[in-house]
C-alpha positions as CSV (number, residue, x, y, z in Angstrom):
1,X,13.6,-10.4,18.8
2,X,15.5,-12.5,16.3
3,X,15.0,-16.2,15.5
4,X,17.8,-18.7,15.3
5,X,20.2,-15.8,15.7
6,X,19.5,-14.3,12.3
7,X,18.5,-10.9,11.0
8,X,16.3,-12.4,8.3
9,X,13.3,-10.2,7.4
10,X,9.8,-11.0,8.7
11,X,6.4,-10.1,7.5
12,X,3.4,-9.0,9.5
13,X,-0.2,-10.4,9.3
14,X,-3.1,-8.7,11.0
15,X,-6.5,-10.4,11.5
16,X,-9.4,-8.2,12.4
17,X,-12.0,-10.6,13.9
18,X,-15.3,-10.1,15.6
19,X,-14.0,-10.6,19.2
20,X,-10.4,-9.8,18.9
21,X,-7.5,-8.5,16.8
22,X,-4.4,-10.8,16.2
23,X,-1.1,-9.7,14.9
24,X,1.8,-12.1,14.0
25,X,5.4,-11.8,12.8
26,X,6.3,-14.7,10.5
27,X,9.7,-15.7,8.9
28,X,10.3,-16.8,5.4
29,X,9.9,-20.5,6.2
30,X,6.5,-19.9,7.8
31,X,7.7,-20.1,11.4
32,X,5.9,-17.7,13.7
33,X,8.3,-15.4,15.5
34,X,5.9,-13.6,17.9
35,X,2.3,-12.6,18.2
36,X,-0.1,-10.3,20.0
37,X,-3.8,-10.0,20.5
38,X,-6.3,-7.6,21.9
39,X,-10.1,-7.9,22.5
40,X,-12.9,-6.2,20.7
41,X,-16.4,-5.4,21.9
42,X,-19.7,-5.0,20.0
43,X,-22.9,-3.1,20.4
44,X,-26.1,-5.1,19.9
45,X,-29.1,-2.8,20.5
46,X,-31.7,-5.4,19.4
47,X,-31.8,-8.9,17.8
48,X,-30.7,-7.7,14.3
49,X,-28.3,-4.9,14.9
50,X,-24.6,-5.5,15.4
51,X,-22.1,-2.6,15.4
52,X,-18.6,-1.9,16.4
53,X,-16.7,1.4,16.9
54,X,-14.0,1.6,14.2
55,X,-11.7,3.5,16.5
56,X,-11.7,0.5,18.8
57,X,-10.2,-1.5,15.9
58,X,-7.3,0.9,15.7
59,X,-6.7,0.9,19.5
60,X,-6.8,-2.9,19.5
61,X,-4.4,-3.1,16.5
62,X,-2.0,-0.8,18.4
63,X,-2.1,-3.0,21.5
64,X,-1.7,-6.3,19.6
65,X,1.0,-5.0,17.3
66,X,3.0,-3.5,20.2
67,X,2.9,-6.8,21.9
68,X,4.0,-8.7,18.8
69,X,6.9,-6.2,17.9
70,X,8.2,-5.5,21.4
71,X,11.3,-7.6,20.8
72,X,11.7,-6.9,17.1
73,X,14.8,-4.7,17.6
74,X,16.2,-3.6,14.2
75,X,15.0,-6.7,12.4
76,X,13.7,-5.8,8.9
77,X,10.0,-6.0,8.1
78,X,9.3,-6.7,4.5
79,X,5.6,-5.9,4.5
80,X,2.2,-6.4,6.1
81,X,-1.3,-7.4,5.0
82,X,-4.7,-7.3,6.7
83,X,-7.7,-9.6,6.7
84,X,-11.1,-8.8,8.2
85,X,-14.7,-10.0,8.4
86,X,-16.5,-10.1,5.0
87,X,-19.3,-7.6,4.6
88,X,-18.4,-5.2,7.5
89,X,-18.4,-1.5,6.4
90,X,-18.5,2.1,7.6
91,X,-18.7,5.6,6.0
92,X,-15.8,8.0,6.5
93,X,-14.8,11.6,5.6
94,X,-12.1,12.6,3.2
95,X,-9.4,12.2,5.9
96,X,-10.6,8.6,6.6
97,X,-12.3,9.6,9.9
98,X,-15.4,7.4,10.7
99,X,-18.7,9.1,10.3
100,X,-20.7,6.0,11.3
101,X,-20.3,3.0,13.5
102,X,-19.2,-0.1,11.6
103,X,-22.2,-2.2,10.5
104,X,-21.0,-5.7,11.1
105,X,-21.1,-8.7,8.7
106,X,-24.0,-10.4,10.5
107,X,-26.1,-7.3,11.1
108,X,-29.6,-8.0,9.8
109,X,-31.2,-4.6,9.4
110,X,-30.8,-4.4,5.6
111,X,-33.0,-7.3,4.5
112,X,-35.3,-5.1,2.3
113,X,-32.3,-3.3,0.8
114,X,-30.8,-6.7,-0.1
115,X,-34.0,-7.6,-2.0
116,X,-33.8,-4.2,-3.9
117,X,-30.1,-4.7,-4.7
118,X,-30.7,-8.2,-6.0
119,X,-33.7,-7.1,-8.2
120,X,-31.9,-4.1,-9.7
121,X,-28.6,-5.9,-10.5
122,X,-29.9,-9.4,-11.0
123,X,-28.4,-9.7,-14.5
124,X,-24.9,-8.8,-13.2
125,X,-25.2,-11.0,-10.1
126,X,-26.3,-13.9,-12.3
127,X,-23.3,-13.4,-14.5
128,X,-21.0,-13.5,-11.5
129,X,-22.7,-16.6,-10.1
130,X,-24.2,-15.3,-6.8
131,X,-27.2,-13.6,-5.3
132,X,-27.2,-10.5,-3.0
133,X,-28.3,-11.3,0.5
134,X,-28.5,-9.6,3.8
135,X,-25.0,-10.8,4.6
136,X,-23.5,-8.6,1.8
137,X,-22.0,-5.2,2.3
138,X,-24.0,-3.5,-0.5
139,X,-27.4,-3.7,1.2
140,X,-25.8,-2.2,4.4
141,X,-24.4,0.7,2.3
142,X,-27.9,1.3,0.8
143,X,-29.3,1.3,4.4
144,X,-26.8,3.9,5.5
145,X,-27.5,6.2,2.5
146,X,-31.2,5.8,2.8
147,X,-31.1,6.8,6.5
148,X,-29.1,10.0,5.9
149,X,-25.7,8.8,6.9
150,X,-24.1,9.7,3.6
151,X,-24.0,13.4,4.2
152,X,-20.4,14.5,4.4
153,X,-19.1,11.1,3.5
154,X,-16.3,10.8,1.0
155,X,-15.5,7.1,1.3
156,X,-17.1,3.8,2.1
157,X,-14.6,1.6,3.9
158,X,-14.4,-2.1,4.6
159,X,-13.0,-3.1,8.0
160,X,-9.5,-3.8,6.6
161,X,-9.5,-0.6,4.6
162,X,-10.0,1.5,7.7
163,X,-7.0,0.0,9.5
164,X,-4.8,0.1,6.4
165,X,-5.7,3.8,6.0
166,X,-4.8,4.5,9.6
167,X,-1.5,2.7,9.1
168,X,-0.8,4.8,5.9
169,X,-2.0,8.1,7.4
170,X,-4.4,8.6,4.5
171,X,-7.3,6.8,2.8
172,X,-6.1,3.8,0.6
173,X,-7.8,1.4,-1.8
174,X,-9.3,-2.0,-1.1
175,X,-8.7,-5.5,-2.5
176,X,-11.1,-7.3,-4.8
177,X,-11.8,-9.9,-2.1
178,X,-13.3,-7.4,0.4
179,X,-15.0,-5.6,-2.5
180,X,-16.9,-8.7,-3.7
181,X,-19.9,-8.3,-1.3
182,X,-20.0,-4.5,-2.1
183,X,-20.9,-5.3,-5.7
184,X,-17.5,-5.2,-7.4
185,X,-17.7,-6.8,-10.9
186,X,-15.0,-9.5,-10.6
187,X,-15.1,-10.4,-14.2
188,X,-14.8,-7.0,-15.8
189,X,-12.8,-5.6,-12.8
190,X,-14.8,-2.4,-12.2
191,X,-17.6,-1.0,-10.1
192,X,-20.8,-1.4,-12.1
193,X,-21.7,2.2,-12.5
194,X,-25.2,1.6,-14.1
195,X,-26.3,-0.7,-11.2
196,X,-24.9,1.7,-8.6
197,X,-26.5,4.7,-10.2
198,X,-29.9,2.9,-10.2
199,X,-29.5,2.1,-6.5
200,X,-28.5,5.7,-5.6
201,X,-24.9,4.9,-4.7
202,X,-22.4,7.5,-5.8
203,X,-19.5,5.6,-7.5
204,X,-17.1,8.2,-6.1
205,X,-18.0,6.9,-2.6
206,X,-16.5,3.5,-3.4
207,X,-12.8,2.8,-3.0
208,X,-10.3,2.0,-5.7
209,X,-9.9,-1.8,-6.0
210,X,-6.6,-3.7,-6.6
211,X,-5.3,-7.3,-6.6
212,X,-4.5,-8.7,-3.2
213,X,-0.8,-8.3,-2.5
214,X,-0.6,-5.0,-4.2
215,X,1.2,-2.2,-2.4
216,X,-1.3,0.4,-1.0
217,X,1.2,2.6,0.8
218,X,3.7,2.6,3.7
219,X,3.4,2.7,7.5
220,X,3.6,6.3,8.6
221,X,5.7,7.6,11.4
222,X,2.7,8.3,13.5
223,X,1.3,4.8,12.9
224,X,4.7,3.3,13.7
225,X,4.7,5.0,17.1
226,X,1.2,3.6,17.7
227,X,2.0,0.0,16.6
228,X,5.7,-0.6,16.8
229,X,5.7,-1.6,13.2
230,X,8.6,0.2,11.5
231,X,7.8,3.3,9.5
232,X,8.1,2.7,5.8
233,X,6.9,-0.9,6.0
234,X,4.9,-1.7,2.8
235,X,1.2,-2.1,3.4
236,X,-0.1,-4.7,0.9
237,X,-3.8,-5.3,0.0
238,X,-5.2,-8.2,2.0
239,X,-8.2,-10.5,1.6
240,X,-11.3,-11.6,3.7
241,X,-10.9,-13.8,6.7
242,X,-11.9,-17.1,5.0
243,X,-9.5,-16.5,2.1
244,X,-6.8,-15.7,4.6
245,X,-7.4,-19.1,6.3
246,X,-7.2,-20.8,2.9
247,X,-3.8,-19.2,2.2
248,X,-2.5,-20.2,5.7
249,X,-3.5,-23.8,4.9
250,X,-1.8,-23.7,1.6
251,X,-5.0,-24.9,-0.2
252,X,-4.5,-22.8,-3.4
253,X,-4.3,-25.5,-6.1
254,X,-7.2,-27.1,-8.1
255,X,-8.6,-30.1,-6.2
256,X,-7.5,-28.9,-2.8
257,X,-10.0,-27.4,-0.4
258,X,-10.0,-25.7,3.0
259,X,-12.7,-26.4,5.5
260,X,-12.9,-23.9,8.3
261,X,-14.7,-25.8,11.1
262,X,-15.5,-23.1,13.6
263,X,-18.8,-22.0,15.0
264,X,-20.0,-22.6,11.4
265,X,-18.5,-24.6,8.5
266,X,-17.0,-22.7,5.6
267,X,-15.5,-24.3,2.5
268,X,-13.1,-22.7,0.0
269,X,-11.3,-24.2,-3.0
270,X,-9.8,-23.4,-6.4
271,X,-11.3,-23.5,-9.9
272,X,-9.8,-22.4,-13.2
273,X,-13.2,-21.1,-14.4
274,X,-15.9,-19.1,-12.6
275,X,-18.5,-21.3,-11.1
276,X,-22.1,-20.1,-11.5
277,X,-24.5,-21.5,-9.0
278,X,-28.2,-21.3,-9.9
279,X,-29.1,-21.9,-6.3
280,X,-26.9,-19.0,-5.2
281,X,-25.3,-20.8,-2.3
282,X,-21.8,-20.9,-3.8
283,X,-19.9,-17.8,-4.8
284,X,-16.4,-17.2,-6.1
285,X,-13.6,-14.9,-5.0
286,X,-10.8,-14.2,-7.6
287,X,-7.6,-16.1,-7.1
288,X,-4.7,-13.6,-6.9
289,X,-2.7,-15.9,-9.2
290,X,-5.5,-16.2,-11.8
291,X,-8.6,-18.4,-11.7
292,X,-11.2,-18.5,-8.9
293,X,-11.7,-19.4,-5.3
294,X,-15.2,-20.9,-5.0
295,X,-16.8,-21.6,-1.7
296,X,-19.8,-21.3,0.6
297,X,-20.7,-21.3,4.3
298,X,-23.0,-23.6,6.1
299,X,-24.8,-22.7,9.3
300,X,-23.8,-26.0,10.8
301,X,-20.6,-26.4,12.7
302,X,-19.1,-26.5,16.2
303,X,-21.5,-23.8,17.4
304,X,-24.0,-26.3,18.8
305,X,-21.4,-28.0,21.0
306,X,-21.2,-25.5,23.9
307,X,-25.0,-25.2,23.9
308,X,-25.6,-28.9,23.9
309,X,-22.7,-29.8,26.3
310,X,-22.2,-26.7,28.4
311,X,-20.5,-28.4,31.4
312,X,-19.0,-31.4,29.6
313,X,-15.3,-32.3,29.5
314,X,-15.0,-32.3,25.7
315,X,-11.7,-34.1,25.7
316,X,-13.2,-36.9,27.7
317,X,-16.2,-37.0,25.4
318,X,-13.9,-37.2,22.4
319,X,-12.0,-40.1,24.0
320,X,-15.2,-42.0,24.8
321,X,-16.7,-41.3,21.4
322,X,-13.5,-42.6,19.7
323,X,-14.2,-46.0,21.2
324,X,-17.6,-46.2,19.7
325,X,-18.9,-46.9,16.2
326,X,-21.2,-44.7,14.3
327,X,-24.0,-43.0,16.3
328,X,-27.3,-44.8,16.7
329,X,-29.1,-41.5,15.9
330,X,-28.7,-38.9,13.2
331,X,-28.6,-35.2,14.0
332,X,-28.7,-32.0,11.8
333,X,-26.6,-29.6,13.9
334,X,-27.9,-26.1,13.3
335,X,-27.0,-23.7,16.1
336,X,-29.5,-21.1,14.9
337,X,-32.5,-21.0,12.5
338,X,-31.6,-21.0,8.8
339,X,-29.2,-22.8,6.4
340,X,-27.0,-21.3,3.7
341,X,-25.0,-24.2,2.2
342,X,-25.3,-26.8,0.6
343,X,-28.9,-25.4,0.3
344,X,-30.6,-22.2,1.2
345,X,-33.4,-22.6,3.7
346,X,-34.0,-19.6,5.9
347,X,-36.5,-21.5,8.0
348,X,-34.5,-24.6,8.6
349,X,-33.9,-25.8,12.1
350,X,-31.9,-28.6,13.7
351,X,-33.6,-32.0,14.0
352,X,-33.0,-35.6,15.1
353,X,-33.7,-38.8,13.3
354,X,-33.8,-41.4,16.1
355,X,-32.8,-41.1,19.7
356,X,-29.2,-41.2,20.9
357,X,-28.4,-43.9,23.5
358,X,-26.5,-41.7,25.9
359,X,-24.4,-38.5,26.1
360,X,-21.4,-40.0,24.2
361,X,-23.7,-41.2,21.4
362,X,-25.3,-37.8,21.3
363,X,-21.9,-36.1,21.0
364,X,-20.8,-38.4,18.2
365,X,-24.0,-37.7,16.3
366,X,-23.0,-34.0,16.3
367,X,-19.6,-34.7,14.8
368,X,-21.1,-37.0,12.2
369,X,-23.9,-34.6,11.3
370,X,-21.4,-31.8,10.4
371,X,-19.4,-34.3,8.3
372,X,-22.5,-35.4,6.4
373,X,-23.4,-31.8,5.6
374,X,-19.8,-31.2,4.5
375,X,-20.1,-34.2,2.1
376,X,-23.3,-32.7,0.6
377,X,-21.5,-29.4,0.2
378,X,-18.8,-31.2,-1.8
379,X,-21.4,-33.0,-3.9
380,X,-23.1,-29.7,-4.7
381,X,-19.7,-28.2,-5.7
382,X,-19.0,-31.3,-7.9
383,X,-22.4,-30.8,-9.6
384,X,-21.2,-27.3,-10.6
385,X,-18.1,-28.6,-12.2
386,X,-15.6,-28.0,-9.3
387,X,-12.7,-30.5,-8.9
388,X,-13.1,-32.0,-5.4
389,X,-10.4,-34.7,-5.5
390,X,-8.8,-33.4,-2.2
391,X,-7.0,-33.3,0.1
392,X,-9.1,-31.2,2.5
393,X,-7.2,-28.9,4.8
394,X,-9.1,-28.6,8.1
395,X,-8.8,-25.4,10.1
396,X,-10.7,-23.7,12.8
397,X,-11.4,-24.9,16.4
398,X,-13.0,-28.1,15.3
399,X,-9.7,-29.2,13.7
400,X,-8.3,-29.8,17.2
401,X,-10.4,-32.9,17.5
402,X,-8.5,-35.8,16.0
403,X,-11.7,-37.9,16.1
404,X,-13.6,-35.4,14.2
405,X,-10.9,-35.2,11.5
406,X,-10.9,-39.0,11.1
407,X,-14.7,-39.1,10.9
408,X,-14.6,-36.4,8.2
409,X,-11.9,-38.2,6.3
410,X,-14.0,-41.4,6.3
411,X,-17.2,-39.6,5.3
412,X,-15.6,-37.4,2.6
413,X,-13.5,-40.3,1.2
414,X,-10.4,-38.2,0.9
415,X,-7.4,-37.2,3.1
416,X,-8.0,-34.5,5.8
417,X,-4.9,-32.5,6.6
418,X,-4.6,-30.3,9.7
419,X,-2.0,-27.6,8.8
420,X,0.7,-26.2,11.0
421,X,-1.3,-23.0,11.2
422,X,-4.8,-22.0,10.2
423,X,-4.6,-18.4,11.5
424,X,-5.9,-15.7,9.2
425,X,-3.1,-13.5,10.5
426,X,-0.5,-16.1,9.3
427,X,-2.3,-16.2,5.9
428,X,-1.9,-12.4,5.6
429,X,1.8,-12.7,6.6
430,X,2.2,-15.2,3.7
431,X,0.3,-12.8,1.3
432,X,2.5,-9.9,2.5
433,X,5.6,-12.0,1.6
434,X,4.2,-12.9,-1.8
435,X,3.3,-9.3,-2.7
436,X,2.7,-9.1,-6.4
437,X,4.3,-12.6,-7.0
438,X,2.6,-16.0,-7.0
439,X,0.7,-16.5,-3.7
440,X,0.2,-20.3,-4.1
441,X,3.9,-20.9,-4.5
442,X,4.7,-18.8,-1.5
443,X,2.0,-20.5,0.6
444,X,3.3,-23.9,-0.3
445,X,6.8,-23.0,0.9
446,X,5.5,-21.4,4.1
447,X,2.7,-23.7,5.2
448,X,3.3,-27.1,6.9
449,X,1.3,-30.1,8.0
450,X,0.6,-31.0,11.7
451,X,-1.6,-34.1,11.2
452,X,-2.9,-36.1,8.3
453,X,-5.9,-38.5,8.3
454,X,-6.5,-41.0,5.6
455,X,-10.0,-42.6,5.0
456,X,-10.1,-45.9,6.8
457,X,-12.2,-47.6,4.1
458,X,-15.9,-48.2,3.8
459,X,-18.1,-47.9,6.9
460,X,-21.6,-49.2,6.5
461,X,-22.8,-47.5,9.6
462,X,-21.7,-44.1,8.5
463,X,-23.1,-44.7,5.0
464,X,-26.5,-45.7,6.5
465,X,-26.5,-42.6,8.8
466,X,-25.7,-40.3,5.9
467,X,-28.6,-41.7,3.9
468,X,-31.0,-41.2,6.8
469,X,-30.0,-37.5,6.9
470,X,-30.0,-37.1,3.1
471,X,-33.5,-38.7,2.9
472,X,-34.7,-36.3,5.7
473,X,-33.5,-33.4,3.7
474,X,-35.2,-34.6,0.6
475,X,-38.5,-35.1,2.5
476,X,-38.3,-31.6,3.8
477,X,-37.7,-30.2,0.3
478,X,-34.2,-28.9,1.2
479,X,-32.4,-30.9,-1.5
480,X,-33.3,-32.9,-4.7
481,X,-32.9,-36.6,-4.9
482,X,-30.2,-36.3,-7.5
483,X,-27.9,-34.5,-5.0
484,X,-28.6,-37.1,-2.4
485,X,-27.7,-39.8,-4.9
486,X,-24.6,-38.0,-6.1
487,X,-23.4,-37.7,-2.4
488,X,-24.0,-41.3,-1.4
489,X,-20.9,-42.7,0.5
490,X,-20.7,-45.7,-1.8
491,X,-21.3,-43.7,-4.9
């Protein structure tokens, strides 16, 4: 299939999610030519275990890619890149065949191993500005090795590495974005051999690490037959899913941020220097162009909405809530127990301050609550020295609500932009286009704006509701008064 009657080259972006794989073909101006998707399934044997079959990723990539490329014809493909969930790993043999199921990013079985990894490498992690938790890949690797799964293994692979290796027909390296949660030293650009030796991890088991956008290999003839992607297409190192969304949004310059408002809320921005967070709730990826990509993920977000309003017409609720002023009650919208950002509180649960008047008031309180947490996140980032002048690109399912975007612009006090695309797959197509060149420049030329929301001035009701929530956090010991003061809407 050709767009506008041209034979201009396209690039391919592949997004390996939890529930599906998405593949897109994108032109030089950022326009999407075609796409395909395929579902994924998980195995959850108990409350903490979450696994997937790596072979199912490859089958899904084939199905989605064949759909996306079915009308490609002879149109040239200049490259591809892959994003995947951060912290998902498996062990493979020397040919890249999986020896274990994939242990997913939110699998909780390695809590003790996380404590061990943090204790052993605390000096390194402190220098890098983060703490090892159960969401990291390194504790999962320790668990696999401690339970005898390392026998015969030649390579630990991240989710994206496995698919890239299948495309190339042989094991390939990884990027420094996926390698972060496996313990890669982002400052000195090496695997920390001393820490790994102390933990019992053979350094030879860890993949080579390169800058995102670096050529890893080419699509093999066998993989071309499976996917429809032409043989010889350059395979370029990708990034994790949140970084991919940031690229798609074009938020790659200091001051600009990307908020992924999905089931949970994730923020990512740009900083010239590494931010070190004593609280351990912010960590930094490396920017492919130099500098850093600080961010964090809250456990609040849109995940509470289907649970609280299972049979509601959300479009109608939005319309009614748009006619209202600020909610009469304040809600902290946690879908599950535990908070990660702007503070770490494993035992935190959702709570109300006051009683909503009706269903519309209750719905609006959810939207406001997420916006208030987002403002606290930015206040915490500001306290670490990050530039938070804006604008904020809003991506994820929550960005479809114009009301929510306007509330967030009013609460944050800066413009909220909904980009033309927020797909991680599109971000990878942009990275594939940039290759070893400047990613920010390429993203700026390929991304576009769908909607823009300016703050509508001071709103006493929103300021009052924010202070009610901030005071409740202080009373519960979640935050200090200085952060609450820094974040005040009239501050």
